[in-house]
C-alpha positions as semicolon CSV with decimal commas, in nm:
position;residue;x (nm);y (nm);z (nm)
1;M;-0,812;0,871;0,137
2;D;-0,942;0,521;0,079
3;K;-1,281;0,517;-0,086
4;P;-1,578;0,349;0,082
5;G;-1,603;-0,019;-0,004
6;T;-1,231;-0,055;-0,076
7;A;-1,102;-0,212;0,247
8;R;-0,729;-0,264;0,216
9;R;-0,605;-0,614;0,133
10;L;-0,272;-0,795;0,149
11;G;-0,125;-1,057;-0,080
12;I;0,174;-1,274;-0,164
13;A;0,321;-1,381;-0,498
14;I;0,400;-1,736;-0,610
15;Y;0,595;-1,861;-0,911
16;P;0,523;-2,233;-0,962
17;G;0,815;-2,440;-1,083
18;Y;1,073;-2,164;-1,047
19;G;1,349;-2,191;-0,788
20;P;1,333;-2,341;-0,438
21;E;1,038;-2,116;-0,349
22;G;0,852;-2,252;-0,654
23;T;0,798;-2,606;-0,533
24;E;0,447;-2,709;-0,437
25;V;0,560;-2,776;-0,081
26;A;0,717;-2,429;-0,043
27;I;0,421;-2,253;-0,205
28;T;0,168;-2,439;0,008
29;R;0,362;-2,349;0,321
30;L;0,374;-1,981;0,220
31;M;0,001;-1,972;0,146
32;E;-0,076;-2,127;0,485
33;E;0,149;-1,876;0,662
34;A;-0,009;-1,587;0,474
35;A;-0,366;-1,700;0,541
36;R;-0,293;-1,731;0,914
37;R;-0,178;-1,369;0,910
38;G;-0,488;-1,231;0,740
39;Y;-0,352;-1,216;0,386
40;T;-0,627;-1,282;0,134
41;E;-0,471;-1,248;-0,215
42;V;-0,222;-1,455;-0,416
43;F;-0,060;-1,328;-0,736
44;T;0,101;-1,551;-0,996
45;S;0,203;-1,527;-1,359
46;L;0,124;-1,761;-1,646
47;H;0,364;-1,609;-1,898
48;L;0,700;-1,610;-1,727
49;P;0,979;-1,658;-1,982
50;E;1,134;-1,927;-1,762
51;A;0,842;-2,175;-1,780
52;P;0,610;-2,308;-2,054
53;A;0,252;-2,184;-2,028
54;A;0,100;-2,533;-2,039
55;A;0,315;-2,658;-1,752
56;M;0,236;-2,347;-1,549
57;A;-0,135;-2,401;-1,609
58;E;-0,122;-2,758;-1,483
59;E;0,051;-2,659;-1,164
60;L;-0,181;-2,363;-1,119
61;A;-0,478;-2,599;-1,114
62;R;-0,323;-2,789;-0,823
63;L;-0,231;-2,472;-0,635
64;A;-0,578;-2,324;-0,680
65;A;-0,721;-2,633;-0,514
66;R;-0,495;-2,563;-0,215
67;A;-0,575;-2,191;-0,204
68;R;-0,955;-2,223;-0,194
69;P;-0,987;-2,387;0,150
70;L;-0,749;-2,124;0,289
71;G;-0,981;-1,846;0,174
72;L;-0,721;-1,706;-0,066
73;R;-0,817;-1,527;-0,389
74;L;-0,589;-1,620;-0,676
75;W;-0,483;-1,355;-0,931
76;A;-0,320;-1,479;-1,251
77;D;-0,120;-1,272;-1,500
78;V;-0,256;-1,422;-1,822
79;A;-0,128;-1,361;-2,176
80;P;-0,328;-1,496;-2,474
81;P;-0,115;-1,813;-2,515
82;A;-0,169;-1,905;-2,150
83;L;-0,540;-1,833;-2,181
84;A;-0,558;-2,070;-2,477
85;A;-0,353;-2,333;-2,292
86;L;-0,619;-2,329;-2,022
87;G;-0,895;-2,378;-2,277
88;A;-1,040;-2,031;-2,222
89;T;-1,125;-1,738;-2,449
90;P;-1,223;-1,380;-2,369
91;D;-1,590;-1,471;-2,402
92;D;-1,558;-1,800;-2,213
93;L;-1,369;-1,781;-1,885
94;K;-1,535;-2,086;-1,734
95;P;-1,212;-2,291;-1,739
96;L;-1,047;-2,023;-1,524
97;A;-1,344;-2,000;-1,290
98;D;-1,341;-2,378;-1,257
99;L;-0,977;-2,356;-1,148
100;G;-1,078;-2,125;-0,867
101;L;-0,922;-1,806;-1,003
102;S;-1,060;-1,478;-0,874
103;A;-0,884;-1,224;-1,096
104;L;-0,710;-1,213;-1,435
105;R;-0,439;-0,960;-1,508
106;V;-0,440;-0,874;-1,878
107;D;-0,102;-0,714;-1,940
108;Y;-0,069;-0,730;-2,319
109;G;-0,229;-0,891;-2,623
110;Y;-0,586;-0,788;-2,549
111;D;-0,774;-0,496;-2,706
112;A;-1,046;-0,289;-2,540
113;A;-1,323;-0,509;-2,679
114;A;-1,166;-0,829;-2,541
115;I;-1,113;-0,673;-2,198
116;A;-1,471;-0,547;-2,192
117;T;-1,595;-0,894;-2,286
118;M;-1,392;-1,055;-2,009
119;S;-1,530;-0,810;-1,753
120;R;-1,882;-0,926;-1,836
121;N;-1,807;-1,286;-1,735
122;P;-2,081;-1,441;-1,521
123;Y;-1,840;-1,595;-1,272
124;G;-1,742;-1,287;-1,075
125;L;-1,382;-1,282;-1,197
126;D;-1,214;-0,944;-1,176
127;V;-1,020;-0,819;-1,480
128;V;-0,696;-0,653;-1,374
129;L;-0,545;-0,380;-1,592
130;N;-0,181;-0,269;-1,589
131;A;-0,179;0,038;-1,364
132;S;0,177;0,126;-1,468
133;T;0,088;0,170;-1,835
134;L;-0,287;0,240;-1,837
135;R;-0,387;0,592;-1,933
136;S;-0,720;0,769;-1,909
137;A;-0,786;0,731;-2,282
138;D;-0,725;0,354;-2,256
139;L;-0,976;0,328;-1,974
140;D;-1,224;0,536;-2,173
141;R;-1,199;0,292;-2,465
142;I;-1,248;-0,009;-2,240
143;L;-1,555;0,141;-2,076
144;A;-1,693;0,253;-2,412
145;A;-1,663;-0,109;-2,529
146;G;-1,909;-0,208;-2,258
147;A;-1,687;-0,311;-1,968
148;R;-1,841;-0,354;-1,626
149;P;-1,654;-0,095;-1,416
150;E;-1,714;-0,281;-1,091
151;R;-1,516;-0,574;-1,232
152;L;-1,213;-0,366;-1,332
153;V;-0,907;-0,354;-1,107
154;A;-0,560;-0,214;-1,179
155;C;-0,226;-0,356;-1,067
156;H;0,116;-0,200;-1,110
157;N;0,417;-0,385;-1,249
158;F;0,709;-0,500;-1,042
159;Y;1,063;-0,437;-1,169
160;P;1,331;-0,707;-1,124
161;R;1,616;-0,501;-1,274
162;P;1,764;-0,235;-1,043
163;E;1,711;0,127;-1,151
164;T;1,397;0,051;-1,355
165;G;1,127;0,089;-1,089
166;L;0,882;0,378;-1,077
167;S;0,905;0,686;-0,858
168;I;0,665;0,716;-0,566
169;W;0,534;1,038;-0,717
170;W;0,454;0,873;-1,051
171;V;0,279;0,586;-0,873
172;H;0,073;0,842;-0,686
173;H;-0,011;1,028;-1,007
174;L;-0,122;0,714;-1,191
175;S;-0,297;0,550;-0,898
176;S;-0,489;0,853;-0,774
177;A;-0,629;0,911;-1,124
178;L;-0,756;0,553;-1,133
179;A;-0,889;0,561;-0,778
180;A;-1,078;0,882;-0,858
181;R;-1,266;0,683;-1,123
182;G;-1,352;0,406;-0,881
183;I;-1,078;0,162;-0,989
184;R;-0,907;-0,033;-0,712
185;V;-0,527;-0,033;-0,744
186;A;-0,264;-0,286;-0,635
187;A;0,116;-0,255;-0,604
188;F;0,417;-0,461;-0,501
189;V;0,680;-0,435;-0,228
190;P;0,998;-0,647;-0,219
191;S;1,115;-0,887;0,047
192;Q;1,460;-0,845;0,197
193;H;1,455;-1,211;0,305
194;G;1,355;-1,437;0,015
195;R;1,409;-1,278;-0,324
196;R;1,335;-1,425;-0,663
197;G;1,611;-1,499;-0,913
198;P;1,779;-1,473;-1,143
199;L;1,875;-1,123;-1,028
200;F;1,775;-1,150;-0,660
201;A;1,739;-0,771;-0,651
202;G;1,383;-0,753;-0,521
203;L;1,051;-0,715;-0,702
204;P;0,920;-0,369;-0,612
205;T;0,690;-0,133;-0,795
206;V;0,876;0,171;-0,655
207;E;1,251;0,185;-0,715
208;R;1,335;0,341;-0,379
209;H;1,170;0,044;-0,207
210;R;1,425;-0,203;-0,344
211;S;1,658;-0,167;-0,046
212;V;1,423;-0,072;0,240
213;P;1,236;-0,298;0,484
214;P;0,898;-0,394;0,339
215;D;0,703;-0,232;0,622
216;R;0,865;0,101;0,534
217;A;0,770;0,048;0,170
218;A;0,417;-0,033;0,286
219;T;0,407;0,287;0,491
220;E;0,493;0,497;0,187
221;L;0,231;0,329;-0,033
222;L;-0,028;0,356;0,244
223;A;0,041;0,729;0,265
224;L;-0,062;0,770;-0,099
225;G;-0,421;0,692;0,001
226;C;-0,502;0,533;-0,335
227;I;-0,358;0,180;-0,318
228;H;-0,613;-0,092;-0,239
229;T;-0,407;-0,412;-0,235
230;L;-0,042;-0,464;-0,143
231;F;0,148;-0,771;-0,264
232;F;0,489;-0,903;-0,175
233;G;0,647;-0,933;-0,519
234;D;0,916;-1,172;-0,399
235;P;0,821;-1,532;-0,322
236;G;0,999;-1,575;0,011
237;P;0,893;-1,312;0,266
238;S;0,973;-1,407;0,622
239;A;0,706;-1,440;0,888
240;G;0,845;-1,126;1,050
241;E;0,818;-0,931;0,727
242;M;0,459;-1,045;0,675
243;D;0,369;-0,946;1,030
244;A;0,536;-0,605;1,002
245;V;0,366;-0,524;0,671
246;R;0,030;-0,633;0,806
247;A;0,072;-0,409;1,113
248;V;0,122;-0,110;0,883
249;W;-0,125;-0,193;0,607
250;M;-0,415;-0,301;0,826
251;G;-0,344;-0,054;1,105
252;D;-0,518;0,276;1,170
253;G;-0,323;0,573;1,042
254;I;0,004;0,636;0,859
255;P;0,295;0,583;1,102
256;L;0,528;0,882;1,110
257;R;0,850;0,829;1,301
258;I;0,957;1,114;1,528
259;R;1,217;1,200;1,787
260;L;1,094;1,384;2,093
261;H;1,214;1,715;2,230
262;P;1,431;1,657;2,542
263;D;1,202;1,885;2,748
264;V;0,870;1,732;2,645
265;T;0,627;1,696;2,936
266;A;0,414;1,394;3,022
267;V;0,101;1,583;2,915
268;E;0,254;1,672;2,579
269;R;0,375;1,318;2,525
270;A;0,024;1,190;2,596
271;I;-0,109;1,423;2,326
272;V;0,155;1,300;2,082
273;E;0,113;0,927;2,143
274;G;-0,231;0,893;2,295
275;T;-0,444;0,892;1,982
276;V;-0,457;0,839;1,608
277;H;-0,449;1,186;1,461
278;A;-0,641;1,308;1,158
279;N;-0,571;1,615;0,951
280;R;-0,863;1,855;0,939
281;M;-1,088;1,834;0,636
282;D;-1,024;2,206;0,583
283;A;-0,652;2,132;0,558
284;A;-0,421;2,424;0,630
285;E;-0,148;2,537;0,393
286;A;0,133;2,564;0,648
287;V;0,061;2,286;0,899
288;V;-0,115;1,957;0,951
289;R;-0,371;2,016;1,228
290;S;-0,482;1,721;1,437
291;T;-0,857;1,709;1,488
292;A;-0,821;1,483;1,791
293;S;-0,544;1,651;1,988
294;R;-0,717;1,906;2,209
295;A;-0,935;1,649;2,385
296;P;-0,646;1,453;2,543
297;A;-0,515;1,774;2,696
298;G;-0,844;1,840;2,874
299;A;-0,986;2,178;2,959
300;A;-0,834;2,175;3,309
301;T;-0,487;2,052;3,206
302;A;-0,218;2,318;3,205
303;I;0,033;2,331;2,920
304;P;0,288;2,587;3,035
305;P;0,485;2,769;2,768
306;R;0,850;2,690;2,707
307;P;1,105;2,909;2,530
308;A;0,996;2,956;2,171
309;E;1,199;2,774;1,904
310;P;1,215;2,778;1,524
311;R;0,979;2,532;1,356
312;P;1,144;2,386;1,043
313;R;0,938;2,158;0,818
314;G;0,842;1,843;1,007
315;T;0,838;2,001;1,353
316;V;0,573;1,857;1,586
317;T;0,418;2,120;1,811
318;V;0,155;2,155;2,082
319;D;-0,011;2,491;2,146
320;N;0,042;2,606;2,505
321;D;-0,186;2,797;2,741
322;R;-0,103;3,131;2,578
323;Y;-0,304;3,018;2,274
324;L;-0,617;3,013;2,491
325;R;-0,883;2,781;2,344
326;Y;-0,627;2,629;2,105
327;A;-0,418;2,498;2,396
328;G;-0,340;2,131;2,339
329;E;-0,373;2,138;1,959
330;L;-0,106;1,927;1,791
331;Q;0,036;2,036;1,459
332;V;0,310;1,922;1,221
333;T;0,469;2,197;1,015
334;L;0,465;2,161;0,636
335;R;0,712;2,446;0,584
336;D;0,963;2,637;0,793
337;L;0,787;2,861;1,045
338;P;0,930;3,113;1,296
339;P;0,929;3,075;1,673
340;D;0,600;3,151;1,848
341;E;0,574;3,193;2,225
342;R;0,229;3,034;2,213
343;V;0,361;2,711;2,058
344;N;0,576;2,445;2,225
345;V;0,804;2,233;2,009
346;V;0,760;1,869;2,119
347;G;0,942;1,673;1,847
348;W;1,060;1,636;1,490
349;V;0,966;1,397;1,210
350;L;1,266;1,189;1,106
351;P;1,431;1,307;0,782
352;D;1,345;0,986;0,595
353;D;0,974;1,041;0,668
354;L;0,952;1,410;0,585
355;Y;0,827;1,362;0,231
356;L;0,530;1,160;0,362
357;L;0,393;1,491;0,489
358;D;0,313;1,585;0,130
359;F;0,055;1,305;0,120
360;L;-0,129;1,401;0,441
361;G;-0,426;1,559;0,268
362;P;-0,764;1,651;0,415
363;G;-0,884;1,385;0,657
364;A;-0,563;1,176;0,638
365;R;-0,510;0,970;0,952
366;F;-0,163;0,936;1,102
367;R;0,018;0,806;1,410
368;L;0,330;0,958;1,563
369;V;0,575;0,680;1,652
370;V;0,851;0,774;1,893
371;V;1,167;0,591;1,790
372;D;1,429;0,741;2,020
373;G;1,279;0,776;2,365
374;R;1,289;1,123;2,520
375;N;1,637;1,239;2,435
376;G;1,718;1,120;2,085
377;G;1,954;0,848;2,201
């Protein structure tokens, strides 16, 4: 679950001077589109191999001036040569603050002492660590060097080359360990519309996201419960992609796609779709139990039993009147369960969404999204 004080944020990525999406006109247009849609963060890099650091720094100064009035926070991936080109040092980040930067990602070339020094800057700049390579011992050294923990953020890599991205499980492992220590974590999803060259293969953190719509990638990262900020890694997301990702990332509950049972009743469908569900804090081993599902049924509403059916993993059920005070409770099975005459099968989670069930821990909020109408057509 998201920690208090870590409201989710959305961002875009820009690459000044690189490709048609790297012109000032294109970047300004993208920032304006993003700001209108509630995006608040902009990521860029000052040590791309394709562009000299000094030239990148000059253009960054102009872009920062455009970002400020839009309310956008600018994150810069800064290696030591780029830092020097900007006239800054670890103990003097004023040149970066004067540009209007909000966060510095320190990927390589800085030791624990330098990172700790940067975190103590008086300008409110966040120092962003590499979430894909950071380990607990590294964080211990940085904190022992006197870093201000409230100024530390972590951001995963993106991976331009196909087959090199991380697994969703490894991202969860790394990110949840950081989140447990109060570190906010960011990650990237690719665009399917405007990809960055030279490979044009997407810029995801998670390899499986390379070929899926970005809102589906956002759903999977949202389900982890430990990602704070989501960036488009590619520089040319469409307006539709930005809207779809925002609907997922800023919405209430993890959307799980389901198909309904052909015999589902209006009352059962109202239980399925009528609320955002939340798994109980005392989470069960075999099922996800919705804390909000009995109320929509109402004490006087009958839920007649139907013929009992097997309940393979991902089956959505509603307890019928034979379960007495449990009547109306919605559950999603986490493992295969046998038929039960007290339980009506009302739908099934789509196969591509089944593994999201593993992330629905205590208190996790979720929505059941019917994608096929009543009869699976």
